[in-house]
N, CA and C atoms as a LAMMPS dump frame, in Angstrom:
ITEM: TIMESTEP
0
ITEM: NUMBER OF ATOMS
255
ITEM: BOX BOUNDS ff ff ff
-5.0000000000000000e+02 5.0000000000000000e+02
-5.0000000000000000e+02 5.0000000000000000e+02
-5.0000000000000000e+02 5.0000000000000000e+02
ITEM: ATOMS id mol type element x y z
1 1 1 N 386.4 -227.146 -11.256
2 1 2 C 385.79 -228.559 -11.264
3 1 3 C 386.647 -229.66 -11.89
4 2 1 N 386.808 -230.539 -11.012
5 2 2 C 387.593 -231.81 -11.404
6 2 3 C 386.69 -232.707 -11.842
7 3 1 N 387.014 -233.06 -13.489
8 3 2 C 386.806 -233.869 -14.144
9 3 3 C 386.589 -235.384 -13.288
10 4 1 N 385.063 -236.502 -13.612
11 4 2 C 385.328 -237.87 -13.367
12 4 3 C 386.279 -238.745 -13.624
13 5 1 N 386.598 -239.546 -12.642
14 5 2 C 387.576 -240.705 -13.372
15 5 3 C 387.132 -241.533 -14.174
16 6 1 N 387.916 -241.369 -15.301
17 6 2 C 388.018 -242.46 -16.687
18 6 3 C 388.642 -243.568 -16.812
19 7 1 N 388.287 -244.318 -17.596
20 7 2 C 389.155 -245.612 -17.448
21 7 3 C 388.807 -245.988 -19.236
22 8 1 N 390.121 -246.449 -19.752
23 8 2 C 390.351 -246.962 -21.363
24 8 3 C 390.693 -248.768 -21.29
25 9 1 N 390.521 -248.896 -22.139
26 9 2 C 390.507 -250.213 -22.14
27 9 3 C 391.778 -250.952 -23.312
28 10 1 N 392.354 -251.743 -23.167
29 10 2 C 393.573 -252.356 -24.577
30 10 3 C 393.26 -253.942 -24.21
31 11 1 N 392.214 -254.375 -25.249
32 11 2 C 392.292 -255.647 -25.844
33 11 3 C 392.604 -255.995 -26.716
34 12 1 N 393.844 -256.756 -27.197
35 12 2 C 394.691 -257.434 -27.919
36 12 3 C 393.919 -258.462 -28.772
37 13 1 N 394.509 -258.853 -30.102
38 13 2 C 393.987 -260.21 -30.77
39 13 3 C 394.72 -261.071 -29.946
40 14 1 N 395.572 -260.941 -28.826
41 14 2 C 396.189 -262.429 -28.157
42 14 3 C 394.643 -262.493 -27.441
43 15 1 N 394.024 -261.899 -27.635
44 15 2 C 392.433 -262.461 -26.452
45 15 3 C 391.741 -263.099 -27.355
46 16 1 N 391.472 -263.504 -28.816
47 16 2 C 390.724 -263.969 -29.738
48 16 3 C 390.64 -263.455 -30.699
49 17 1 N 389.49 -263.645 -31.31
50 17 2 C 388.556 -263.596 -32.544
51 17 3 C 388.034 -262.205 -31.873
52 18 1 N 387.595 -261.385 -32.925
53 18 2 C 386.93 -260.114 -32.934
54 18 3 C 385.382 -260.244 -31.617
55 19 1 N 385.213 -260.92 -31.778
56 19 2 C 383.613 -261.719 -30.852
57 19 3 C 383.786 -261.897 -29.575
58 20 1 N 384.844 -262.708 -29.407
59 20 2 C 385.844 -262.767 -27.659
60 20 3 C 386.196 -261.576 -27.548
61 21 1 N 386.639 -260.546 -28.529
62 21 2 C 387.612 -259.124 -28.018
63 21 3 C 386.665 -258.591 -27.413
64 22 1 N 385.014 -258.362 -28.357
65 22 2 C 384.261 -257.537 -28.039
66 22 3 C 383.505 -257.904 -26.545
67 23 1 N 383.614 -259.49 -26.217
68 23 2 C 382.551 -259.61 -25.171
69 23 3 C 383.766 -259.297 -24.043
70 24 1 N 384.964 -259.718 -23.963
71 24 2 C 385.94 -259.051 -22.665
72 24 3 C 385.638 -257.486 -22.828
73 25 1 N 385.68 -256.942 -23.954
74 25 2 C 385.474 -255.524 -23.592
75 25 3 C 384.418 -254.927 -22.897
76 26 1 N 383.343 -255.676 -23.244
77 26 2 C 382.487 -255.34 -22.753
78 26 3 C 381.918 -255.561 -20.965
79 27 1 N 382.49 -256.826 -20.865
80 27 2 C 382.477 -257.335 -19.575
81 27 3 C 383.269 -256.309 -18.8
82 28 1 N 384.284 -255.964 -18.956
83 28 2 C 385.257 -255.115 -18.41
84 28 3 C 384.902 -253.77 -18.371
85 29 1 N 383.94 -253.371 -19.653
86 29 2 C 383.382 -251.859 -19.256
87 29 3 C 382.571 -251.918 -18.094
88 30 1 N 381.886 -253.054 -17.614
89 30 2 C 380.649 -252.954 -17.099
90 30 3 C 381.354 -253.359 -15.424
91 31 1 N 382.071 -253.863 -15.457
92 31 2 C 382.912 -254.266 -14.069
93 31 3 C 383.413 -252.743 -13.475
94 32 1 N 383.961 -252.121 -14.426
95 32 2 C 384.861 -250.688 -14.397
96 32 3 C 383.881 -249.798 -14.048
97 33 1 N 382.724 -249.653 -14.633
98 33 2 C 381.922 -248.81 -14.737
99 33 3 C 381.11 -248.68 -12.884
100 34 1 N 380.909 -249.538 -12.045
101 34 2 C 380.629 -250.078 -11.19
102 34 3 C 381.496 -249.434 -10.304
103 35 1 N 382.819 -249.715 -10.223
104 35 2 C 384.154 -249.352 -9.288
105 35 3 C 384.907 -247.96 -9.421
106 36 1 N 384.31 -247.354 -10.236
107 36 2 C 384.882 -245.689 -10.453
108 36 3 C 384.819 -244.946 -9.53
109 37 1 N 383.949 -245.338 -8.556
110 37 2 C 383.752 -244.416 -7.306
111 37 3 C 384.903 -244.211 -6.749
112 38 1 N 385.25 -245.657 -6.384
113 38 2 C 386.813 -246.333 -5.376
114 38 3 C 388.041 -245.086 -5.852
115 39 1 N 388.07 -244.552 -7.229
116 39 2 C 389.295 -244.118 -7.718
117 39 3 C 388.806 -242.557 -7.06
118 40 1 N 389.992 -241.926 -6.922
119 40 2 C 389.816 -240.217 -7.11
120 40 3 C 389.82 -239.671 -8.191
121 41 1 N 388.879 -238.537 -8.234
122 41 2 C 388.317 -237.568 -9.168
123 41 3 C 389.492 -237.003 -10.004
124 42 1 N 389.164 -237.362 -11.304
125 42 2 C 390.245 -237.129 -12.492
126 42 3 C 391.421 -237.517 -12.615
127 43 1 N 390.484 -239.504 -12.035
128 43 2 C 392.13 -240.395 -12.685
129 43 3 C 391.795 -240.727 -13.849
130 44 1 N 392.598 -241.061 -14.189
131 44 2 C 392.852 -242.061 -15.854
132 44 3 C 393.479 -243.044 -15.726
133 45 1 N 393.039 -244.344 -16.075
134 45 2 C 392.828 -246.067 -15.986
135 45 3 C 392.884 -246.406 -17.158
136 46 1 N 393.904 -247.177 -17.442
137 46 2 C 393.733 -248.124 -18.428
138 46 3 C 393.934 -249.534 -18.111
139 47 1 N 392.781 -250.607 -18.452
140 47 2 C 392.739 -251.615 -18.236
141 47 3 C 393.345 -252.455 -19.425
142 48 1 N 394.231 -253.162 -19.05
143 48 2 C 394.553 -254.286 -20.225
144 48 3 C 394.354 -255.636 -20.345
145 49 1 N 394.005 -255.995 -20.863
146 49 2 C 393.106 -257.577 -21.109
147 49 3 C 394.188 -258.534 -21.363
148 50 1 N 395.059 -259.405 -20.383
149 50 2 C 395.913 -260.147 -20.73
150 50 3 C 395.208 -261.74 -21.542
151 51 1 N 395.677 -262.535 -22.185
152 51 2 C 394.957 -263.562 -23.089
153 51 3 C 394.895 -264.242 -22.512
154 52 1 N 394.882 -264.787 -21.066
155 52 2 C 393.392 -265.298 -20.379
156 52 3 C 391.972 -264.951 -20.374
157 53 1 N 391.692 -263.727 -20.917
158 53 2 C 390.585 -262.832 -20.125
159 53 3 C 389.771 -263.651 -21.308
160 54 1 N 390.202 -264.204 -22.18
161 54 2 C 389.299 -264.853 -23.256
162 54 3 C 388.195 -265.793 -22.707
163 55 1 N 388.998 -266.454 -21.901
164 55 2 C 388.228 -267.968 -21.568
165 55 3 C 387.772 -267.739 -20.009
166 56 1 N 388.139 -266.533 -19.455
167 56 2 C 387.681 -266.595 -17.709
168 56 3 C 385.667 -266.132 -17.371
169 57 1 N 385.929 -266.522 -16.637
170 57 2 C 384.428 -266.543 -16.053
171 57 3 C 384.496 -265.112 -15.897
172 58 1 N 383.365 -264.26 -15.754
173 58 2 C 382.764 -262.927 -15.03
174 58 3 C 383.245 -263.03 -14.13
175 59 1 N 383.23 -263.705 -12.913
176 59 2 C 383.553 -263.283 -11.73
177 59 3 C 385.344 -263.31 -11.632
178 60 1 N 385.494 -264.55 -12.296
179 60 2 C 387.419 -264.503 -12.156
180 60 3 C 387.878 -262.583 -12.459
181 61 1 N 387.095 -262.265 -13.955
182 61 2 C 387.525 -261.009 -13.937
183 61 3 C 387.586 -259.976 -13.151
184 62 1 N 386.304 -260.096 -12.671
185 62 2 C 385.734 -258.871 -10.928
186 62 3 C 386.746 -259.203 -10.211
187 63 1 N 387.459 -260.722 -9.954
188 63 2 C 388.238 -260.887 -9.001
189 63 3 C 389.672 -260.096 -9.22
190 64 1 N 389.536 -260.382 -10.196
191 64 2 C 391.349 -259.85 -10.929
192 64 3 C 391.383 -258.401 -10.944
193 65 1 N 390.387 -257.584 -11.553
194 65 2 C 390.001 -256.248 -11.313
195 65 3 C 389.923 -255.326 -10.162
196 66 1 N 389.671 -256.098 -9.234
197 66 2 C 388.899 -255.699 -8.263
198 66 3 C 390.646 -255.905 -6.936
199 67 1 N 391.188 -256.827 -7.432
200 67 2 C 392.678 -256.967 -6.815
201 67 3 C 393.311 -255.894 -7.255
202 68 1 N 393.634 -255.653 -8.831
203 68 2 C 394.422 -254.785 -9.587
204 68 3 C 394.392 -253.026 -8.757
205 69 1 N 393.305 -252.888 -8.493
206 69 2 C 392.299 -251.865 -8.122
207 69 3 C 392.992 -251.334 -6.897
208 70 1 N 392.841 -252.544 -5.802
209 70 2 C 393.276 -252.519 -4.507
210 70 3 C 395.123 -252.309 -4.842
211 71 1 N 395.542 -252.779 -5.076
212 71 2 C 396.867 -252.474 -5.797
213 71 3 C 397.362 -251.219 -5.761
214 72 1 N 396.466 -250.699 -6.942
215 72 2 C 396.774 -249.459 -7.428
216 72 3 C 396.763 -248.446 -6.23
217 73 1 N 395.542 -248.59 -5.817
218 73 2 C 395.132 -247.466 -5.026
219 73 3 C 395.653 -247.307 -3.316
220 74 1 N 396.249 -248.603 -2.923
221 74 2 C 397.667 -248.997 -1.902
222 74 3 C 398.795 -248.104 -2.193
223 75 1 N 399.247 -247.842 -3.31
224 75 2 C 400.641 -247.945 -4.426
225 75 3 C 400.826 -245.917 -3.64
226 76 1 N 401.688 -245.854 -3.006
227 76 2 C 401.973 -244.384 -2.682
228 76 3 C 402.343 -243.797 -4.362
229 77 1 N 401.884 -242.3 -4.543
230 77 2 C 402.286 -241.913 -5.91
231 77 3 C 403.465 -241.046 -5.672
232 78 1 N 404.084 -241.345 -7.314
233 78 2 C 405.098 -240.865 -7.461
234 78 3 C 405.215 -239.548 -7.684
235 79 1 N 406.51 -238.685 -7.379
236 79 2 C 406.687 -237.554 -8.38
237 79 3 C 406.67 -237.303 -9.73
238 80 1 N 405.969 -237.201 -10.659
239 80 2 C 406.2 -236.892 -11.93
240 80 3 C 407.484 -236.253 -12.366
241 81 1 N 407.686 -235.516 -11.749
242 81 2 C 408.66 -234.799 -12.111
243 81 3 C 410.256 -235.013 -11.583
244 82 1 N 410.016 -236.361 -10.982
245 82 2 C 411.477 -237.106 -10.408
246 82 3 C 412.328 -235.953 -9.69
247 83 1 N 412.116 -235.375 -9.362
248 83 2 C 412.936 -234.534 -8.228
249 83 3 C 412.473 -234.646 -6.909
250 84 1 N 413.8 -234.026 -5.931
251 84 2 C 413.267 -233.598 -4.631
252 84 3 C 412.624 -232.323 -4.638
253 85 1 N 411.728 -232.662 -3.413
254 85 2 C 410.762 -231.357 -2.81
255 85 3 C 411.629 -230.124 -2.454
């Protein structure tokens, strides 16, 4: 059985104080939850909030997350071993 896709979050102090960081993390968690079904089963994704995320509107975060997921999903997979087939 393949585990479901999972996401982790990195929200540093560059975002703002604890209240702002928690708000950004809650927003990102909610946005990612609705989009996890787009990812292949077993995927592990780390979402790193950039400093502007503390002042960004919810819709802007959603747009940026969608753009990042589109780039991620259309990027061809690399061979983790680095060797030729």
